[in-house]
N, C-alpha and C positions, 0 to 999 in steps of 0.2 A: 365633634363638629368639624366638618370639612368645608373650607371656603375655596372656591375657584374663581379667578378673575378673567376678564376679557383678555388681558395681556398674557394669560397662560400661567400665572402663579397659582400655587395650590398649597394650602397649609391645613393641618389637622390638629385639633386639641382634644385630648381624651382625659377624663377624670374618672378613675375607678371608684366605685362605691360612694359616689357623691351624695346620694340620697339613701338614708337608712330607714327601712320600714320596721315598725315594731308592732307587736300583737296587742290587741285590746283584750286584756284579761278580764274574766268575770271577777266580781268582788263581793264580799259578804255584806250583809246589812244587819244592823242591830236595833233592838227596840228601845234600849235605854243605856245611859252611861252612869258613872258614879259608883260602880260596883267593882268586882274583881277585874284587874287589868295588869298588863305587862308594863313595867316601869323602866326596865333596862334590857338592852339586847347587846350581847358581846359575841362576835365571831371574827376571828383573825383580826383585821384592822378596824372592823366595825365596833364602835362603842357608842351606843345611842340611847338617849333617854326620851322616849316618846311621851307626848302629852297624854295623861291617863284617859281622857275622853275623846281622843282623836277619831274613834270609831274605826275608820279605815283611811289609810294614806299610803301612797307609793312614794318613798323617799328616793327618787331617781339618782340623786347625787351622793347618797350614802351607799358606798359599794366597797368591795374588796376583791382581790385577786386570789383565785383558787386553782390548784393544779390537779388534773385528773389523776386518780390513784392516791391522792393525799388524804390524810385524816386530820380534821381540825376540831378543836374543842369549841363548844358553844355553851354560853351561860345566859340564862334568862332569869331576871328578878321579877317577881310578881307581888302585888299588893292586894290584900283581901277586900279593901274598899268597904262599902256599906252593906254588904250581904249579911245573911243570917248565919248563926253559929253552925247550923247543920248543912250549910251549902257545900256542894262538891263542885269544884271548878276543874278546868282542864287547859293544858297548853299543847298546841300542835304546830308542827313545822313541816313545810313542803318546799321542794325546789323543782323547777321545770328543767331538769337536766338535759332533756332531749330537744329543748327549745321548740316545742310545738304549740305554744300558746295556751297551754292548760296544765293543770297539776294532775298527773295520772295517779292511779291507785298505788303503783309501786314507787311513787315519788314522795310518799309520806316518810319523813326522816325521824320524827320524834313525836311521841304522844304520851303525856303524863298527867294523871289526875292529881289534884291538890285538895287535901282535906283540912279541916279546921286545925287538927293537931300539928300540921306541918308548919304553920306560921310561927315566927318569933314574937317577942313581946311587942314589937312595933307593927305587927301585921304583915311582915315581909317573908318571902320564901325564895330561895335560890334553886333553880333547876340546872344541873350540869349534865352535859351529854357530849356526844361526838358526832360529827358529820363526815362521812366518807364520800368523796367525790368519785363517781363511776369513771372507769377508764375511757368509756365512750361518751362522756359528757360532751355537749356541743362546744368544741374548741373555738376560741376567738369570738365568742358570743357573750353578751351580757344576759344571763338567764335570771329569772325572777325567783327570789326567796320570799316565802310568805310565813309570817309568824302570827299565830292567833291565840289569844287567851279568852276563855268564855265560861259562863255558867253552864253546867251540864243540865240539859233539859231534853229528855228523849234522845233522838238521834241528831239533834242540832249540833253542828260543828263537825260532824263526821266528814262532810264535804267542805273544801276550802271556800266555797261560794254560798254557803248556807245563810239563811236568816237566823240569827241567834238572839237569845234573850238579852244578854249584856256582856260586855267585855271590850276588847279592842283588837285590831288587826293591822299589821304593817307589812309592806313589801319593801325589799331591798334589792340591790343589784349585785350579782355574782359574776365577775369577769373570769371566764374559763380560759386558762392559758393552754398553749399547745402541749399535747401529751408527749412523753418520751415513748420510744418503741416499747411495745408490749405484745406478748404472745396470745394465742387463743386460750380463753378460759371457759370452762363449762360449769355451770352452776344453776341451781333452781331452788325454789322455796315452795312450800305448800302448807295447807291448813284448812280446817282444824285437824289436829293429829289424832284425836280420839273422837270417834263418831259411832252412831248406831247404824245398823244395817239400813240400806237404801237411802242414806244421806250423802250429800255431795261433799267432795274435797276439791279445793281450788288450787291449781298449781301455776306458778309464774316462772318463765324462763329468764334467768339472770345471766346467761352466757354472753360473752363479748368476743367478737372476732379480733384477730390480730390487727394492729394498726395498719390502715390502708386496705384492709380486706373487709368483706361483709359476709354475713351468714346466708348461705344459700337455701338450706332446708333444716327442718327439725323433725326428729322422730322420737316419740315418747313410747315407752314400754311400761306396762303395769301388770306384773305377774299376778294372775288370779282375778284380774279386773279389766275394765275397758276404759 
């Protein structure tokens, strides 16, 4: 804001980043509660016990700081609830590392099925894993982490915004710190690794440009194929 007066005075006031715009993320919907659910989420300084039937919630003030390139243990405690003995449930975790307002296919961090024999005598089971923060994660942003536990029914729960039969889903904040200097890394993944003729294989480029640089082009080569 610049103010000029008749007498010739002029003053300016500037406030950088005064207004912060956040994304409206899609969210899952559930048909019923009271069954399989996540009862504890632990990641770095996050240690949260969500209400079993919260269905979906974004806990904006429950957050933690993560550094690009760092690896952090994650622990999720689940409870079998009122499901049947033969029920198979699943826990999935996503993070919007590139801060584009959605959870992309390559941002699925953990996916683990839970069977009847996995529970202890009290009906609980602990899932332990690791989360590696990409070097090119959106620095100085609060990105969204989504943790979902659900009953497995067809393809429900494959997408973080699906309508699922039962379970619960929570979002948390991950504050991405500034990364140290890092070099160009070239990496990719693909699958399935065993196929019949005339079937598709999908590849994902996981390469990261050096800090301050960006990838200009990509050239794939597939000997014997296209």
